[in-house]
N, CA, C and O of each residue as an XYZ file, in Angstrom:
892
protein
N      -1.419      0.918     17.671
C      -0.252      1.741     17.399
C      -0.255      2.144     15.940
O      -0.553      1.334     15.062
N       0.072      3.381     15.685
C       0.053      3.873     14.315
C       1.202      4.838     14.105
O       1.579      5.588     15.006
N       1.755      4.807     12.894
C       2.841      5.722     12.535
C       2.482      6.456     11.255
O       1.771      5.930     10.398
N       2.978      7.670     11.139
C       2.834      8.469      9.924
C       3.812      9.628     10.042
O       4.393      9.852     11.103
N       3.991     10.358      8.956
C       4.968     11.451      8.971
C       4.498     12.639      9.799
O       5.304     13.272     10.481
N       3.216     12.949      9.749
C       2.719     14.183     10.370
C       2.333     13.952     11.829
O       1.319     13.323     12.131
N       3.153     14.470     12.709
C       2.919     14.289     14.131
C       1.618     14.901     14.610
O       0.931     14.312     15.445
N       1.261     16.083     14.094
C       0.029     16.749     14.518
C      -1.199     15.935     14.129
O      -2.144     15.812     14.908
N      -1.178     15.380     12.916
C      -2.308     14.558     12.468
C      -2.435     13.307     13.332
O      -3.545     12.876     13.642
N      -1.305     12.724     13.721
C      -1.338     11.556     14.596
C      -1.924     11.899     15.959
O      -2.713     11.141     16.523
N      -1.523     13.057     16.476
C      -2.040     13.487     17.780
C      -3.549     13.705     17.712
O      -4.276     13.345     18.638
N      -4.019     14.298     16.606
C      -5.463     14.498     16.429
C      -6.189     13.170     16.383
O      -7.265     13.026     16.963
N      -5.608     12.196     15.693
C      -6.221     10.872     15.602
C      -6.288     10.206     16.968
O      -7.291      9.581     17.312
N      -5.226     10.340     17.738
C      -5.200      9.739     19.076
C      -6.295     10.341     19.951
O      -6.965      9.624     20.695
N      -6.477     11.668     19.862
C      -7.518     12.326     20.652
C      -8.907     11.896     20.188
O      -9.811     11.706     21.002
N      -9.068     11.745     18.881
C     -10.366     11.356     18.324
C     -10.780      9.962     18.769
O     -11.956      9.715     19.032
N      -9.813      9.049     18.852
C     -10.121      7.663     19.180
C     -10.008      7.352     20.669
O     -10.292      6.231     21.091
N      -9.598      8.327     21.459
C      -9.358      8.081     22.885
C     -10.602      7.547     23.580
O     -10.508      6.677     24.445
N     -11.771      8.066     23.201
C     -12.988      7.629     23.868
C     -13.648      6.442     23.214
O     -14.635      5.920     23.733
N     -13.115      5.994     22.061
C     -13.766      4.912     21.323
C     -13.079      3.563     21.529
O     -13.744      2.550     21.746
N     -11.756      3.555     21.462
C     -11.059      2.264     21.529
C      -9.871      2.287     22.471
O      -8.909      1.539     22.294
N      -9.943      3.148     23.472
C      -8.841      3.218     24.422
C      -7.713      4.092     23.903
O      -7.886      4.850     22.948
N      -6.567      3.979     24.536
C      -5.421      4.806     24.186
C      -4.770      4.310     22.900
O      -4.536      3.114     22.724
N      -4.484      5.251     22.007
C      -3.793      4.929     20.766
C      -2.370      5.450     20.849
O      -2.155      6.654     20.995
N      -1.407      4.564     20.758
C       0.002      4.975     20.789
C       0.425      5.404     19.396
O       0.182      4.694     18.420
N       1.050      6.552     19.306
C       1.449      7.083     18.002
C       2.965      7.248     17.952
O       3.607      7.596     18.943
N       3.509      6.991     16.781
C       4.952      7.067     16.568
C       5.220      7.794     15.247
O       5.219      7.167     14.187
N       5.449      9.106     15.302
C       5.763      9.830     14.068
C       6.968      9.194     13.373
O       7.973      8.888     14.014
N       6.857      8.997     12.051
C       7.893      8.256     11.342
C       7.850      8.557      9.857
O       6.781      8.593      9.248
N       9.019      8.772      9.283
C       9.180      8.866      7.840
C       9.769      7.536      7.378
O      10.934      7.249      7.650
N       8.968      6.715      6.675
C       9.420      5.371      6.331
C      10.494      5.360      5.250
O      11.051      4.305      4.947
N      10.793      6.518      4.662
C      11.909      6.558      3.702
C      13.253      6.651      4.419
O      14.302      6.578      3.778
N      13.231      6.809      5.737
C      14.446      6.875      6.555
C      14.679      5.494      7.172
O      14.015      5.121      8.139
N      15.606      4.754      6.620
C      15.835      3.370      7.035
C      16.166      3.254      8.520
O      15.639      2.378      9.205
N      17.031      4.126      9.020
C      17.418      4.060     10.425
C      16.255      4.427     11.340
O      16.093      3.854     12.417
N      15.447      5.390     10.897
C      14.293      5.793     11.705
C      13.282      4.663     11.813
O      12.667      4.486     12.865
N      13.100      3.894     10.739
C      12.197      2.745     10.779
C      12.674      1.728     11.815
O      11.883      1.238     12.621
N      13.948      1.421     11.792
C      14.496      0.462     12.756
C      14.315      0.958     14.188
O      13.974      0.181     15.080
N      14.544      2.245     14.404
C      14.397      2.815     15.749
C      12.951      2.784     16.218
O      12.672      2.495     17.382
N      12.022      3.086     15.294
C      10.605      3.094     15.659
C      10.126      1.702     16.035
O       9.413      1.536     17.025
N      10.510      0.699     15.253
C      10.106     -0.679     15.553
C      10.687     -1.114     16.894
O      10.012     -1.772     17.686
N      11.929     -0.748     17.140
C      12.560     -1.095     18.422
C      11.803     -0.449     19.580
O      11.577     -1.088     20.607
N      11.410      0.815     19.416
C      10.677      1.519     20.475
C       9.302      0.896     20.700
O       8.881      0.707     21.841
N       8.608      0.579     19.615
C       7.277     -0.026     19.729
C       7.349     -1.347     20.476
O       6.551     -1.599     21.378
N       8.301     -2.188     20.103
C       8.380     -3.505     20.726
C       8.873     -3.417     22.170
O       8.537     -4.267     22.994
N       9.666     -2.393     22.476
C      10.111     -2.213     23.855
C       8.961     -1.770     24.750
O       8.895     -2.148     25.919
N       8.065     -0.977     24.204
C       6.975     -0.415     24.997
C       5.718     -1.291     24.989
O       4.993     -1.354     25.982
N       5.469     -1.961     23.872
C       4.196     -2.679     23.742
C       4.342     -4.163     23.471
O       3.341     -4.878     23.428
N       5.551     -4.641     23.288
C       5.747     -6.052     22.993
C       5.871     -6.310     21.499
O       5.790     -5.376     20.700
N       6.064     -7.551     21.119
C       6.278     -7.906     19.718
C       5.129     -7.461     18.813
O       3.964     -7.506     19.209
N       5.461     -7.037     17.619
C       4.450     -6.618     16.642
C       3.798     -7.859     16.054
O       4.475     -8.703     15.467
N       2.486     -7.969     16.209
C       1.759     -9.113     15.674
C       1.305     -8.899     14.251
O       1.364     -9.812     13.427
N       0.844     -7.676     13.956
C       0.379     -7.318     12.620
C       1.056     -6.026     12.191
O       0.985     -5.012     12.886
N       1.705     -6.075     11.053
C       2.299     -4.872     10.466
C       1.549     -4.578      9.174
O       1.653     -5.325      8.201
N       0.794     -3.485      9.171
C       0.055     -3.047      7.982
C       0.846     -1.906      7.361
O       0.887     -0.803      7.906
N       1.473     -2.169      6.221
C       2.390     -1.209      5.596
C       1.651     -0.482      4.484
O       1.407     -1.038      3.414
N       1.297      0.779      4.757
C       0.321      1.483      3.933
C       0.815      2.823      3.408
O       0.038      3.553      2.793
N       2.075      3.170      3.626
C       2.558      4.477      3.184
C       2.630      4.529      1.663
O       3.029      3.556      1.022
N       2.244      5.661      1.088
C       2.329      5.778     -0.366
C       1.786      7.110     -0.851
O       1.045      7.790     -0.141
N       2.161      7.468     -2.059
C       1.652      8.676     -2.686
C       1.631      8.475     -4.194
O       2.052      7.433     -4.698
N       1.142      9.471     -4.903
C       1.048      9.391     -6.361
C       1.589     10.679     -6.981
O       1.328     11.781     -6.499
N       2.335     10.510     -8.041
C       2.733     11.632     -8.878
C       2.489     11.225    -10.324
O       2.790     10.097    -10.715
N       1.954     12.126    -11.105
C       1.740     11.837    -12.521
C       3.086     11.727    -13.231
O       3.920     12.627    -13.130
N       3.293     10.642    -13.936
C       4.520     10.441    -14.709
C       4.123     10.028    -16.126
O       3.511      8.981    -16.335
N       4.486     10.874    -17.094
C       4.175     10.623    -18.499
C       5.422     10.876    -19.339
O       6.436     11.357    -18.833
N       5.339     10.549    -20.617
C       6.483     10.767    -21.513
C       6.846     12.244    -21.591
O       8.020     12.610    -21.533
N       5.820     13.092    -21.724
C       6.075     14.528    -21.722
C       6.422     14.972    -20.309
O       5.629     14.793    -19.385
N       7.598     15.546    -20.141
C       8.020     15.991    -18.820
C       8.497     14.865    -17.921
O       8.551     15.022    -16.701
N       8.843     13.729    -18.515
C       9.299     12.583    -17.714
C      10.458     13.000    -16.815
O      11.432     13.593    -17.280
N      10.347     12.688    -15.533
C      11.342     13.119    -14.546
C      11.820     11.948    -13.706
O      11.022     11.263    -13.066
N      13.115     11.726    -13.711
C      13.687     10.690    -12.852
C      13.471     11.019    -11.385
O      13.323     10.114    -10.563
N      13.451     12.310    -11.043
C      13.227     12.704     -9.651
C      11.845     12.268     -9.177
O      11.693     11.805     -8.047
N      10.832     12.414    -10.040
C       9.481     11.992     -9.669
C       9.435     10.482     -9.445
O       8.849     10.011     -8.469
N      10.045      9.737    -10.337
C      10.034      8.278    -10.208
C      10.807      7.840     -8.967
O      10.370      6.948     -8.240
N      11.952      8.466     -8.731
C      12.746      8.119     -7.551
C      11.967      8.385     -6.260
O      12.009      7.576     -5.333
N      11.257      9.516     -6.196
C      10.489      9.835     -4.994
C       9.395      8.799     -4.753
O       9.143      8.412     -3.612
N       8.754      8.355     -5.815
C       7.718      7.332     -5.679
C       8.310      6.001     -5.221
O       7.738      5.316     -4.373
N       9.449      5.647     -5.783
C      10.107      4.399     -5.386
C      10.527      4.456     -3.924
O      10.351      3.484     -3.190
N      11.078      5.577     -3.500
C      11.557      5.693     -2.120
C      10.423      5.542     -1.114
O      10.592      4.891     -0.083
N       9.273      6.135     -1.406
C       8.164      6.050     -0.459
C       7.344      4.778     -0.658
O       7.192      3.991      0.276
N       6.818      4.569     -1.854
C       5.872      3.481     -2.085
C       6.506      2.095     -1.991
O       5.895      1.160     -1.474
N       7.724      1.971     -2.488
C       8.375      0.658     -2.529
C       9.396      0.499     -1.409
O       9.280     -0.416     -0.593
N      10.396      1.380     -1.358
C      11.448      1.229     -0.368
C      10.944      1.454      1.052
O      11.491      0.881      1.994
N       9.915      2.276      1.223
C       9.337      2.442      2.554
C       8.865      1.113      3.112
O       9.094      0.808      4.282
N       8.203      0.317      2.270
C       7.776     -1.028      2.691
C       8.971     -1.953      2.886
O       8.992     -2.768      3.808
N       9.963     -1.821      2.013
C      11.159     -2.662      2.125
C      11.849     -2.439      3.470
O      12.224     -3.398      4.144
N      12.015     -1.174      3.859
C      12.666     -0.877      5.138
C      11.869     -1.449      6.306
O      12.448     -1.935      7.278
N      10.541     -1.393      6.213
C       9.715     -1.951      7.280
C       9.830     -3.472      7.331
O       9.934     -4.058      8.409
N       9.810     -4.103      6.163
C       9.963     -5.555      6.125
C      11.300     -5.989      6.717
O      11.376     -6.954      7.478
N      12.341     -5.263      6.356
C      13.680     -5.581      6.850
C      13.716     -5.574      8.379
O      14.470     -6.327      8.994
N      12.906     -4.727      8.975
C      12.934     -4.558     10.421
C      11.985     -5.501     11.159
O      12.323     -5.998     12.233
N      10.796     -5.752     10.593
C       9.820     -6.559     11.338
C       9.941     -8.057     11.073
O       9.577     -8.862     11.930
N      10.447     -8.446      9.899
C      10.494     -9.880      9.586
C      11.391    -10.704     10.514
O      10.991    -11.797     10.913
N      12.599    -10.221     10.878
C      13.451    -11.063     11.725
C      12.784    -11.486     13.030
O      12.907    -12.642     13.435
N      12.084    -10.572     13.693
C      11.415    -10.927     14.943
C      10.307    -11.929     14.723
O      10.150    -12.869     15.503
N       9.522    -11.734     13.649
C       8.443    -12.671     13.352
C       9.001    -14.052     13.024
O       8.440    -15.072     13.424
N      10.119    -14.071     12.286
C      10.739    -15.355     11.937
C      11.218    -16.077     13.197
O      11.029    -17.285     13.336
N      11.834    -15.335     14.104
C      12.344    -15.961     15.333
C      11.216    -16.479     16.213
O      11.384    -17.471     16.924
N      10.050    -15.802     16.166
C       8.909    -16.229     16.970
C       8.080    -17.301     16.271
O       7.278    -17.987     16.905
N       8.276    -17.440     14.972
C       7.509    -18.411     14.208
C       6.074    -18.016     13.984
O       5.220    -18.869     13.740
N       5.793    -16.702     14.067
C       4.426    -16.225     13.840
C       4.468    -14.733     13.529
O       5.456    -14.052     13.803
N       3.387    -14.247     12.957
C       3.292    -12.835     12.611
C       2.403    -12.656     11.394
O       2.045    -13.615     10.711
N       2.060    -11.410     11.143
C       1.131    -11.084     10.053
C       1.598     -9.778      9.423
O       1.701     -8.758     10.104
N       1.878     -9.810      8.127
C       2.301     -8.620      7.393
C       1.363     -8.411      6.222
O       1.084     -9.348      5.474
N       0.873     -7.190      6.054
C       0.029     -6.841      4.913
C       0.647     -5.648      4.200
O       0.846     -4.590      4.797
N       0.949     -5.828      2.919
C       1.499     -4.765      2.092
C       0.371     -4.146      1.277
O      -0.336     -4.852      0.558
N       0.199     -2.836      1.384
C      -0.856     -2.172      0.618
C      -0.292     -1.716     -0.714
O       0.540     -0.810     -0.771
N      -0.746     -2.344     -1.776
C      -0.337     -1.991     -3.126
C      -1.509     -1.276     -3.793
O      -2.050     -0.329     -3.221
N      -1.907     -1.700     -4.971
C      -2.999     -1.052     -5.700
C      -3.342     -1.880     -6.918
O      -2.498     -2.612     -7.433
N      -4.577     -1.769     -7.384
C      -4.931     -2.404     -8.652
C      -4.140     -1.795     -9.805
O      -4.063     -2.384    -10.883
N      -3.550     -0.616     -9.586
C      -2.705      0.008    -10.613
C      -1.436     -0.797    -10.854
O      -0.735     -0.570    -11.840
N      -1.137     -1.731     -9.967
C       0.029     -2.575    -10.152
C      -0.210     -3.742    -11.098
O       0.725     -4.466    -11.439
N      -1.466     -3.932    -11.529
C      -1.779     -5.039    -12.428
C      -1.270     -4.809    -13.851
O      -0.867     -5.752    -14.533
N      -1.292     -3.559    -14.291
C      -0.999     -3.253    -15.682
C      -0.603     -1.794    -15.815
O      -0.867     -0.989    -14.922
N       0.028     -1.454    -16.929
C       0.475     -0.081    -17.137
C      -0.667      0.832    -17.534
O      -1.248      0.672    -18.607
N      -0.991      1.786    -16.680
C      -2.086      2.717    -16.937
C      -1.542      4.105    -17.261
O      -0.556      4.526    -16.657
N      -2.154      4.821    -18.190
C      -1.694      6.162    -18.538
C      -1.561      7.050    -17.309
O      -2.400      7.002    -16.410
N      -0.514      7.856    -17.271
C      -0.124      8.803    -16.208
C       0.516      8.119    -15.007
O       1.017      8.804    -14.115
N       0.513      6.783    -14.958
C       0.982      6.073    -13.766
C       2.265      5.293    -13.998
O       2.463      4.236    -13.398
N       3.139      5.801    -14.863
C       4.376      5.076    -15.177
C       5.251      4.880    -13.946
O       5.951      3.872    -13.847
N       5.226      5.821    -13.009
C       6.002      5.686    -11.777
C       5.227      4.979    -10.681
O       5.722      4.031    -10.072
N       4.004      5.446    -10.432
C       3.173      4.869     -9.375
C       2.901      3.396     -9.626
O       3.058      2.568     -8.728
N       2.492      3.067    -10.852
C       2.181      1.683    -11.174
C       3.382      0.773    -11.040
O       3.257     -0.382    -10.632
N       4.566      1.303    -11.391
C       5.787      0.497    -11.280
C       6.061      0.123     -9.829
O       6.466     -1.004     -9.543
N       5.843      1.062     -8.913
C       6.087      0.760     -7.494
C       5.076     -0.245     -6.970
O       5.423     -1.128     -6.187
N       3.826     -0.115     -7.399
C       2.792     -1.028     -6.911
C       2.961     -2.422     -7.508
O       2.720     -3.423     -6.834
N       3.376     -2.485     -8.773
C       3.674     -3.791     -9.372
C       4.837     -4.447     -8.636
O       4.848     -5.662     -8.439
N       5.812     -3.640     -8.234
C       6.940     -4.167     -7.481
C       6.514     -4.780     -6.160
O       7.027     -5.827     -5.765
N       5.576     -4.132     -5.473
C       5.090     -4.674     -4.200
C       4.366     -5.993     -4.403
O       4.542     -6.930     -3.625
N       3.548     -6.067     -5.452
C       2.822     -7.307     -5.727
C       3.806     -8.436     -6.016
O       3.677     -9.535     -5.476
N       4.786     -8.158     -6.867
C       5.787     -9.159     -7.221
C       6.565     -9.611     -5.985
O       6.818    -10.802     -5.804
N       6.941     -8.653     -5.137
C       7.699     -8.959     -3.929
C       6.895     -9.864     -2.998
O       7.417    -10.838     -2.456
N       5.619     -9.528     -2.822
C       4.771    -10.324     -1.947
C       4.604    -11.744     -2.491
O       4.646    -12.713     -1.734
N       4.415    -11.860     -3.803
C       4.279    -13.194     -4.410
C       5.550    -14.022     -4.202
O       5.485    -15.224     -3.942
N       6.698    -13.366     -4.319
C       7.967    -14.078     -4.162
C       8.203    -14.530     -2.726
O       8.769    -15.600     -2.500
N       7.776    -13.726     -1.755
C       8.017    -14.034     -0.346
C       6.969    -14.965      0.259
O       7.234    -15.618      1.269
N       5.780    -15.032     -0.348
C       4.657    -15.760      0.239
C       4.965    -17.223      0.565
O       4.715    -17.639      1.696
N       5.496    -18.031     -0.371
C       5.721    -19.448     -0.037
C       6.668    -19.638      1.153
O       6.438    -20.494      2.007
N       7.723    -18.838      1.198
C       8.676    -18.944      2.310
C       8.033    -18.513      3.616
O       8.226    -19.153      4.649
N       7.262    -17.416      3.571
C       6.603    -16.935      4.789
C       5.624    -17.977      5.321
O       5.493    -18.148      6.533
N       4.941    -18.670      4.420
C       4.034    -19.739      4.862
C       4.787    -20.764      5.694
O       4.307    -21.185      6.747
N       5.959    -21.166      5.229
C       6.741    -22.173      5.936
C       7.295    -21.641      7.258
O       7.552    -22.411      8.183
N       7.477    -20.320      7.341
C       8.026    -19.712      8.548
C       6.949    -19.355      9.568
O       7.254    -18.872     10.658
N       5.683    -19.597      9.211
C       4.593    -19.298     10.130
C       4.100    -17.869     10.067
O       3.392    -17.418     10.967
N       4.464    -17.147      9.014
C       4.082    -15.742      8.880
C       2.985    -15.601      7.827
O       3.129    -16.084      6.704
N       1.905    -14.948      8.191
C       0.817    -14.682      7.252
C       1.155    -13.421      6.460
O       1.244    -12.334      7.030
N       1.342    -13.563      5.165
C       1.685    -12.444      4.299
C       0.547    -12.208      3.320
O       0.100    -13.131      2.639
N       0.082    -10.966      3.255
C      -1.003    -10.611      2.344
C      -0.629     -9.377      1.526
O       0.195     -8.564      1.945
N      -1.245     -9.254      0.360
C      -1.124     -8.051     -0.455
C      -2.521     -7.441     -0.558
O      -3.485     -8.147     -0.854
N      -2.633     -6.156     -0.320
C      -3.915     -5.453     -0.375
C      -3.906     -4.567     -1.616
O      -3.067     -3.677     -1.747
N      -4.852     -4.819     -2.532
C      -4.904     -4.076     -3.788
C      -6.229     -3.321     -3.899
O      -7.183     -3.824     -4.493
N      -6.289     -2.121     -3.334
C      -7.521     -1.336     -3.437
C      -7.623     -0.636     -4.786
O      -6.629     -0.436     -5.483
N      -8.847     -0.273     -5.129
C      -9.077      0.595     -6.270
C      -9.118      2.033     -5.797
O      -8.311      2.434     -4.959
N     -10.041      2.806     -6.321
C     -10.137      4.214     -5.942
C     -10.894      4.358     -4.616
O     -12.014      3.870     -4.470
N     -10.264      5.033     -3.662
C     -10.873      5.335     -2.365
C     -10.850      6.848     -2.192
O      -9.833      7.491     -2.449
N     -11.962      7.409     -1.758
C     -12.058      8.868     -1.644
C     -11.193      9.380     -0.501
O     -11.540      9.220      0.670
N     -10.080      9.987     -0.841
C      -9.130     10.556      0.115
C      -8.650     11.899     -0.432
O      -8.932     12.231     -1.584
N      -7.928     12.675      0.380
C      -7.355     13.921     -0.155
C      -6.460     13.678     -1.373
O      -6.331     14.554     -2.229
N      -5.841     12.496     -1.458
C      -4.981     12.200     -2.606
C      -5.809     11.987     -3.867
O      -5.496     12.552     -4.915
N      -6.867     11.175     -3.776
C      -7.687     10.946     -4.965
C      -8.530     12.165     -5.325
O      -8.960     12.306     -6.469
N      -8.767     13.047     -4.353
C      -9.505     14.277     -4.661
C      -8.779     15.131     -5.702
O      -9.392     15.974     -6.357
N      -7.476     14.910     -5.850
C      -6.680     15.674     -6.810
C      -6.742     15.104     -8.223
O      -6.297     15.748     -9.174
N      -7.292     13.901     -8.363
C      -7.311     13.262     -9.680
C      -8.240     14.010    -10.639
O      -9.403     14.244    -10.310
N      -7.743     14.385    -11.820
C      -8.561     15.140    -12.772
C      -9.317     14.242    -13.748
O      -9.713     14.699    -14.820
N      -9.524     12.980    -13.396
C     -10.174     12.047    -14.312
C     -11.246     11.262    -13.563
O     -11.219     11.202    -12.333
N     -12.188     10.660    -14.284
C     -13.232      9.858    -13.635
C     -12.629      8.667    -12.905
O     -11.669      8.060    -13.381
N     -13.193      8.335    -11.751
C     -12.699      7.215    -10.949
C     -13.844      6.219    -10.733
O     -14.657      6.391     -9.825
N     -13.903      5.180    -11.569
C     -15.010      4.220    -11.467
C     -15.011      3.477    -10.142
O     -13.961      3.121     -9.607
N     -16.210      3.251     -9.625
C     -16.418      2.481     -8.387
C     -15.694      3.113     -7.199
O     -15.190      2.402     -6.329
N     -15.641      4.440     -7.160
C     -14.998      5.157     -6.052
C     -15.651      4.765     -4.729
O     -16.874      4.807     -4.598
N     -14.827      4.383     -3.745
C     -15.336      3.927     -2.453
C     -15.148      4.975     -1.369
O     -14.160      5.709     -1.373
N     -16.083      5.045     -0.452
C     -15.925      5.879      0.732
C     -14.871      5.252      1.641
O     -14.679      4.036      1.628
N     -14.191      6.078      2.426
C     -13.123      5.590      3.293
C     -13.632      4.524      4.266
O     -12.975      3.503      4.465
N     -14.790      4.757      4.866
C     -15.309      3.799      5.844
C     -15.586      2.444      5.206
O     -15.325      1.403      5.808
N     -16.118      2.460      3.981
C     -16.400      1.198      3.293
C     -15.093      0.475      2.946
O     -14.999     -0.747      3.065
N     -14.093      1.243      2.519
C     -12.796      0.647      2.202
C     -12.150      0.058      3.453
O     -11.556     -1.020      3.401
N     -12.267      0.767      4.580
C     -11.688      0.277      5.826
C     -12.340     -1.038      6.255
O     -11.656     -1.959      6.699
N     -13.671     -1.120      6.119
C     -14.369     -2.359      6.471
C     -13.929     -3.511      5.568
O     -13.731     -4.636      6.027
N     -13.778     -3.211      4.271
C     -13.341     -4.253      3.336
C     -11.924     -4.719      3.663
O     -11.614     -5.905      3.551
N     -11.067     -3.782      4.066
C      -9.698     -4.145      4.407
C      -9.666     -5.013      5.666
O      -8.967     -6.025      5.699
N     -10.402     -4.635      6.679
C     -10.432     -5.415      7.918
C     -10.936     -6.827      7.647
O     -10.369     -7.802      8.139
N     -12.011     -6.928      6.856
C     -12.545     -8.256      6.526
C     -11.504     -9.077      5.779
O     -11.362    -10.276      6.018
N     -10.778     -8.433      4.876
C      -9.746     -9.140      4.125
C      -8.603     -9.599      5.008
O      -8.100    -10.711      4.848
N      -8.190     -8.751      5.938
C      -7.094     -9.111      6.832
C      -7.473    -10.263      7.753
O      -6.611    -11.035      8.173
N      -8.747    -10.380      8.063
C      -9.205    -11.464      8.927
C      -9.422    -12.764      8.153
O      -9.658    -13.815      8.747
N      -9.340    -12.684      6.816
C      -9.555    -13.861      5.981
C      -8.247    -14.612      5.761
O      -7.186    -14.199      6.230
N      -8.347    -15.724      5.036
C      -7.173    -16.512      4.709
C      -6.649    -16.177      3.311
O      -5.702    -16.807      2.841
N      -7.255    -15.193      2.645
C      -6.867    -14.857      1.281
C      -5.497    -14.195      1.234
O      -5.150    -13.403      2.110
N      -4.722    -14.525      0.205
C      -3.444    -13.838     -0.008
C      -3.688    -12.436     -0.525
O      -3.081    -11.481     -0.041
N      -4.573    -12.300     -1.506
C      -4.849    -10.987     -2.094
C      -6.171    -10.448     -1.580
O      -7.210    -11.100     -1.684
N      -6.113     -9.250     -1.026
C      -7.311     -8.550     -0.563
C      -7.617     -7.459     -1.578
O      -6.795     -6.566     -1.784
N      -8.790     -7.513     -2.220
C      -9.122     -6.534     -3.252
C     -10.469     -5.884     -2.963
O     -11.387     -6.527     -2.455
N     -10.571     -4.610     -3.293
C     -11.828     -3.869     -3.205
C     -11.667     -2.564     -3.997
O     -10.601     -1.949     -3.966
N     -12.713     -2.146     -4.698
C     -13.928     -2.892     -5.019
C     -13.632     -4.013     -6.008
O     -12.812     -3.838     -6.909
N     -14.268     -5.127     -5.858
C     -13.955     -6.305     -6.654
C     -14.224     -6.087     -8.147
O     -13.487     -6.594     -8.992
N     -15.277     -5.336     -8.467
C     -15.614     -5.156     -9.889
C     -14.472     -4.489    -10.640
O     -14.129     -4.912    -11.744
N     -13.882     -3.459    -10.063
C     -12.779     -2.770    -10.733
C     -11.565     -3.684    -10.849
O     -10.905     -3.718    -11.887
N     -11.276     -4.412     -9.801
C     -10.117     -5.312     -9.829
C     -10.271     -6.357    -10.924
O      -9.322     -6.639    -11.656
N     -11.465     -6.931    -11.036
C     -11.669     -7.977    -12.039
C     -11.635     -7.406    -13.454
O     -11.169     -8.073    -14.378
N     -12.123     -6.180    -13.633
C     -12.051     -5.542    -14.949
C     -10.597     -5.360    -15.363
O     -10.230     -5.665    -16.498
N      -9.766     -4.862    -14.446
C      -8.358     -4.627    -14.767
C      -7.607     -5.946    -14.977
O      -6.731     -6.028    -15.839
N      -7.940     -6.968    -14.201
C      -7.318     -8.272    -14.404
C      -7.663     -8.814    -15.796
O      -6.827     -9.436    -16.451
N      -8.887     -8.574    -16.233
C      -9.300     -9.020    -17.562
C      -8.572     -8.244    -18.656
O      -8.135     -8.826    -19.649
N      -8.443     -6.932    -18.474
C      -7.722     -6.117    -19.457
C      -6.292     -6.616    -19.645
O      -5.752     -6.569    -20.750
N      -5.684     -7.094    -18.563
C      -4.309     -7.579    -18.631
C      -4.179     -8.786    -19.550
O      -3.093     -9.067    -20.055
N      -5.276     -9.499    -19.769
C      -5.250    -10.696    -20.604
C      -5.378    -10.387    -22.092
O      -5.187    -11.268    -22.931
N      -5.701     -9.133    -22.420
C      -5.888     -8.774    -23.818
C      -4.569     -8.788    -24.578
O      -3.519     -8.532    -23.988
N      -4.604     -9.081    -25.879
C      -3.399     -8.926    -26.705
C      -2.943     -7.465    -26.668
O      -3.771     -6.558    -26.580
N      -1.623     -7.237    -26.735
C      -1.118     -5.878    -26.618
C      -1.733     -4.890    -27.614
O      -2.063     -3.775    -27.208
N      -1.906     -5.235    -28.887
C      -2.488     -4.243    -29.811
C      -3.849     -3.732    -29.344
O      -4.122     -2.534    -29.423
N      -4.701     -4.629    -28.861
C      -6.018     -4.223    -28.381
C      -5.900     -3.456    -27.077
O      -6.587     -2.454    -26.877
N      -5.024     -3.927    -26.178
C      -4.835     -3.239    -24.896
C      -4.371     -1.803    -25.109
O      -4.929     -0.881    -24.513
N      -3.360     -1.600    -25.948
C      -2.839     -0.249    -26.166
C      -3.848      0.640    -26.886
O      -3.883      1.849    -26.657
N      -4.663      0.054    -27.750
C      -5.707      0.832    -28.410
C      -6.699      1.379    -27.389
O      -7.135      2.525    -27.490
N      -7.050      0.558    -26.414
C      -7.945      1.011    -25.354
C      -7.293      2.065    -24.469
O      -7.940      3.042    -24.090
N      -6.013      1.877    -24.134
C      -5.327      2.834    -23.274
C      -5.167      4.193    -23.943
O      -5.177      5.223    -23.269
N      -5.019      4.200    -25.277
C      -4.916      5.501    -25.973
C      -6.202      6.292    -25.839
O      -6.178      7.523    -25.871
N      -7.316      5.609    -25.690
C      -8.594      6.293    -25.549
C      -8.735      7.005    -24.193
O      -9.523      7.942    -24.061
N      -7.969      6.556    -23.189
C      -8.099      7.177    -21.864
C      -6.919      8.101    -21.543
O      -6.804      8.593    -20.421
N      -6.053      8.333    -22.514
C      -4.974      9.304    -22.296
C      -5.564     10.680    -22.009
O      -6.523     11.082    -22.668
N      -5.017     11.407    -21.046
C      -5.498     12.772    -20.804
C      -5.233     13.660    -22.010
O      -4.164     13.590    -22.616
N      -6.198     14.487    -22.353
C      -6.090     15.386    -23.486
C      -5.966     16.816    -23.017
O      -6.658     17.241    -22.092
N      -5.073     17.564    -23.665
C      -4.883     18.954    -23.276
C      -6.017     19.813    -23.815
O      -6.036     21.023    -23.590
């Protein structure tokens, strides 16, 4: 079962996979609509039974910098990237808690590790997801729920195709999908890929601020 905003794209996906993995049930959904999320989960569980794995992957990027800083841009990112996951958690967790089992994976980003130029809004939402997952993890363990955070680096998609800057260790979609599946099947709390980029950014976070900001000024976009 899969949900996304674009109904036509979902229908195309269902037709594409019909001969490979059986019937794919699709549920068009805008995760920024709290009531629609609740209705979709109710419909899914009525038709297919309890949700065992919820992979929460909705998100987008908008450039947010000091020049032209817009509260509207930041709000839109928060509503989709952060609150979209919040609305889904609000709906799927009660059933998993009552059953004493379940699996939730929140897709964040390595951009949530530290403040990167142009990502003042995007990075804030991804850092929020990481923090939220860390806070919920111990309780979910006791409740029998497997909670994971997925922090990918750059994956070649229509969204990253718009990036006007170099993207180190850019991964093909198929390779990223395989890495995600392997991570979801593991016992790890944090699923990361590509590992080299994640470890580089984790190391940068350990630098003293003067050195960190000096490095970040070097990667600021120039007009």
